[in-house]
N, C-alpha and C positions, 0 to 999 in steps of 0.2 A: 568055674567062672560063668556068670550069667550070660546068656546070649539073647540078642534082640534082632528081630526081623522087621523090615520096614517096606511099606508101599506108599509111594507119593503119587497122587493123582492131580489132574488139573494143570494150571499154568506154571510158567517158570518162576513166577513170584511165590507161588506155593512151594516150589522146589527149594528155594532158598531157605524158607522156614524149616523144611525137612532137614536140610544139611546142617542147620544150626542145632536142631534137636539131636541129630546123629553125633555131632561134636560133643554135646553134653553127656550123651550116653557113654561115649568112649572115655571122656574125662572121668566118669564115674567107674571106670574099669569094667564096663559092660561090653562084651565082644559082639560085633555085628556079624550077621550071617545072611547069606542069600537063600538058605534053605529054611522055609517056614516050618517044616516038620522038626527042625532042630532048635527052634527058638523058644526060650522061656517066656519072652514078651513079644507080642506082635503089635505093631503100630501102623495105622493107616491114616495118612494125611489127606483129607477129603476135599472134594470140590462140590459146589452146589449152584453153579452159575446158571445152568439151564437144566431142563428135565432129564436129558440124556446123561448129564454129568451126575445128577443125583442118583439115577438108576445105576450107573457104574459104581458109584461110591457104596451104595447099599449092597450090590452084588459082591463087591470086594470084601466088605465087612463079613458077610455071611460065609464067603469062601474061606476067609482066614479063621472064622469061628470053628470050622471043622477041625482045625488042628488042636483044639482043646480036648478032643477025644481021640484023634488019630496021631497027634504029635505030643510035644512036651509043653505046649503053651499053658501057662498059668495066669496070664493076664492079657486081655485084648483091649487096646486103647484106641479110641477114635478121636482124631484131632482135625483142625481146619475148619473150612467154611460150613460144611454140613453140621458140624458140632455147634458152631456159633448160631446157626439158623434154626436148628431143630433139637436143641439141647435136651429138653425134658422128654420129647417124643422118642428120641433115640434110647434114652435110659429106660423109659417105660416099655417100649415095644421090642427092644432087642436085649433080652436078659443075658445074652452071651457077652455083651459089652461090659467091661469092668470100670472103664474111666472115660470121661468126656472132657476134651480140652478145646476151648474156643480159640479163635484166631489171635486173641490178645494174651493167650496163656501158654504159648509154645515153650516159653522159658521156664515153665513149671513142670516139664516133662518128667523130671526125676521124682518129684512129689507124686505124680500119677503112677509111676512105676512102683514106687514103694507101697502105695496104697493097694494097688492091684495084687502085688505079691503077698500082702498081708491079708488078703481075702476081703478087702473093702471095695465098695462101689462108690466112686467119687465123681463129682462134676465140677470142673474148674472153668467157669465161663464168666468173664467180666466184660468191661469195656474194651473194645479193640483199639488200643492206643499205644501199643508197644512198637519199638524199633530196635533192630539189631545194630551192633557196631563192629568195628574191626577187631575189637579185643575179645569177642565171643568165640568159643571154639567152633570149628566148622569142618565137616568132612565132605569134600566135594564128591558128588555122584556123577558129574559130567566128565567127559574125557579130560585128561590132565592139561591139554592145550587150550581148553575153552571153559569159560566161567560166566555166570550171571552175577551182576552186582545190582542190588536193589537200592536205588537212590532215594526212593520214597515209598510209602505204603498208604493204603486207603484211597478214597476218592470223594470229592465234594461236588462232582458234576451233576449227579442225580438225574441221569437219563431215565426216561419214563419206563423203559423195558428192563432196567438193570437193578439187581439186588445188592451189588457189591458195596455201596456205601453203608448198607445196614449190617453186612457181615464183616466188612474190613475196616469200618470206621471212616472218619473224615481224613482228608489228605494231609499227610505229615511228612516233611522232608528230613533227610539226614544232613548233618553239617558237612560242608565241603571238605573240611579237614579229615573227617572220618572216612569219607569215600576215597579220598586221595590216599590215605594210609592203607586202606584195604587193597586198592588196586596195586600199589607198590608191592605189597606182600604177594599178590597173585603173579605179578610179572617176575618177581624174584624166584617164584616156584616154577617158572617156565610156561606160564599161560600166554598163548599167542592171540587169543580172541577174547575180548572183554565185552559182554553184552550188557549195556546199561538199560535197566528196566524200572518201570513204575506203572501204576494204572494209567497215569497221564504224565508222561515223561517231560513234556514241554512246560508243564506247570511247576516243575521242580524249583523249589526255593521261595515260592510266593508266600508261603506261611511263615518262613523263617526270616526272610530278608525284605519282604514287602513287594518285591517284583520277581518275575521268573529269572532264575540264575543258571539255566542250563548252559548257556554260552560261557559264562564265567567259570563254571565247573570244567567244561571241556578245555578251556584255555590252560587250566592247571594240569589236567590229565595228560595232555599231549606233550607236556614237558618231561614226562617220565621216559627215560631212555630205554631202548630195547626194540626188538623186532616183533611188534605186535600191532593189532588194530582194534579200534573201538567201533561198536555198532549200537545205534540208537533204536530201541524198540518201543512201540506204543506211544508215538508222538501225536498229540491231538492238534488240529489246525489252528485253534484260537491263538496260541502263543508261539506259533512257528514264525519267528521274527526274521527280518532281513539279516540281522547280525548272526543268527543261527545258520541261515543259508550260507553266509559268507565263510564261516569257520569250517563248515562241512566241505565247501568247495576248495578251500585253501590248505587245509591240513591233511597231509597224506595218511596220517594215522587214523583218520576218521573215515569209515566206509562210506562210499557214495551210495548209501542204501537208506531209504526213508520208509519206515513203517508208520502209515498214516491211516488209522481206522476211520472211515467216513460213514459207514453204516447205511447211508442212502444219499440221494442227490436231489430229490424233489423237495422243494421248499415246504410244502404242506406236511409231508411226512417228517422232515427234519424238525419242524415246529412241534409236531405231536410227540416226537421222540425226546423233546426238550434239549435238542442239540443247538448250540449257539451259532452255528455256521449256516450260510446260505449257499445256494448253487453258485452265485456270482463270486462269493468269498473263496470257495473251494477252487473254482476254475482259475481265479487270479493267482492263488497260491501255487497251484500246480504249474502254471505257466512260468512263474518266477523260478521255481525249483528246477524245472527242466532247462530253462535258458541259462541258469547261472551255475548249475552243478553238472559238469560234463560227464556223460555216461551214467547218470544216476539211475538206479533201479528203485522203483516204488512198489511197495506192497500195501494193499488196503484190504478192508473187509466190508461186506454188505449183508444186510438182513433183508430177506424177501418175505412177503406175507405179513407185514406189520398190520395191525388192526386198521381197517379202512383203506388199505392200499388198493387203488383201482388198477385196472389193466393199463390205463393211460399213464398212471404214475410209474408203474413197472416198466413200461416202454421208455419213459424218460431215463430211468436207471440203465436200461439196456443200451440205449443210444449213447449214454455217457461212457459206459464201459467200452463200447466200440470206438468212440472218438479218442479217449484218453490213452488207450493201449498200455495198461498197467502191466508191469513185468510179472507181478504175483498178486493173486486175489484169493481171499478166503470168503466163501459164501455160506450163510447160515439161514435156515428157516426160522422164522420168529417162534420163540418159545413163550407161551403164556404162563407167566410166573406169578404166584400169589405174593401179596405184599408189595406189588409194584403198581404204579399208576396205569401203565398200559394193560395190565392184567385184567382190569375191570372196564376197559374201554369197550364200547359197542362196536359192532361190525368186525368181529373176529373172523379171520380168514380160515376156510376149511383146509384140512391137511392135504387134500388132493390138489388144491390150487397152489398151496405153498410148495409142495413137492414138484409140481409142474414148472413153476417159476424157478425153483432151484436148479433143476436139470437144464432148463433153457439157458439160464445165465452161465452155468458151468460149461455147457457146450460152446457157448460163445467165447468164454475166456480161454478155453483150451485152444481154440484156433488162434486167438491173439497171442498166447504164450508160445505156440509153435512158430508163428511168424517171427516173433522177437528172437527166439533162440536160433532160428535159421539165419537171422541177420547178424548173429554173433560169429558166424563161421569166418575164420581167418584172423580173428582178433587175438591179441596176446593178453593173458590175464595171470595174476598171481592166485594160486590155489593152496589152501590149507588142507593137507592130506589127512584123511580121517580113517581110512581102512583099506584092506586088501580084498579083492574079489576071490572068494573061497574056491570057486570053480575054475577061475583063470588067475593064478597068482601073479602073473606079470601085469595085471591091471589093478591099479589102485583108484580110489575115489576120494573126493573131497569137495570143498566149496570155495568159491571166490568171495569177494566182498559183496557180490550181487545176490548171494543166497544165505539166508539165516538158518541156524540149526533147527532141525525137527520139522519145519514148516515148508521149506522150499526144496527144489530139486538138487541134484548132485552133478558133479563133473567127473567123468570116468577117463582116466589117463592110461593110454595103452603103452606097452613096452616100458613099464616103469617099476620093475621088480626091485630095483636098487634104491627106490625112494622110501625114506623112513616116515612112519606115521607121526604126525605132529609137526612136520616141517612145512615151510611155505616155498613153493616152487613155481617157476614160470612155465606156462604151457600155451600152446596154440590150439584154439578151438577148431575142430575139424567138421563136426556135425552137430546140428541142433535138433532136438525133438520136443515134444510137448512139455515135458518137465525137466528132462536131463540133457546133458551135453556130453559129447565125446571129444577128447583132446589128445594131443601128443606132447611129450615133454620137449623142451628146447635144450 
């Protein structure tokens, strides 16, 4: 039996594409292996969002290529965003690569495998306009209790720093019925946490139904019976409506967790970023969210060192982070990307200044996070248990509604050797630290 090894890089949206490709391989009776040395076919699903992601993708490709001489590999396939963006360059400059698959061609993975095994070099890159549905085979790579559901793909926002619309295509939503059927399947399989994702989740449905329909989707999803919760990731401010705030506040199955990428807060920088929001818009929305959703946890992300960002504008961002007290913040230094509007802007910021601002803002947010986590001491929360501390087996760890997978901290539960992984338990928070919390079971 043929064996395939796989590496998936980048975001959770890319991971869903990976899982669909894995399902297609298994359906073709190709066995999956975690050992690249034992794989006949090696596939890497790449990211090209920023320079560091491109570097990681290239390094991974070259690392896997070694198994063509040291292992069994007869075909190396490169899929995803890097393939879509640099299709011909990859084929020309990396002779080790046998097949290139773009972001709109993941459903043709078997065609690429057959070509590679036949000794052919093939490039399958067309328009990025595909969508998966609930009927496609899928092999989940996340823990059995957690899953990502992509409600839409692509993006039409065209932020000046971002390459995603060019590599992922325009924004396109799945039908409500398709999403509902998929989630029902996942819940039936025992999934406790469903993370709804898109490049711009709050725009869900605009292309299909004329107006955003995230609230309508959620109203249908919460009717599904079972002990599970829904988390919304990558919600942009523009279509974060009062109705959406209300359903998050009212429905116990929807996590009181808002992932709201803001990127900056100074109006001049937001305008240069081609972001439709203003400082006043964002502050008004945050005030609404905090006043109407009890105990809400807000995650956001910021870019420092955007072209032309002055020290005064950075100080405005710094003051905003201090005042808003976000539970979770991701900070990125601006990456100058070719084929973007911002990439050719004047007044590019030096690496030294970008790094200085990054560390400054990170230090500030660390203190904010520690203060917030200390304020959690004494509170009772539900925790989805994810694992056991190998050094201390009587300590398990997991996350509450306030922590998203992979990006946020964890809750460590003491004297809990009898708790099973994948269950949801009530705990009391005993100590709060910068990123993690310590709790005891009730």
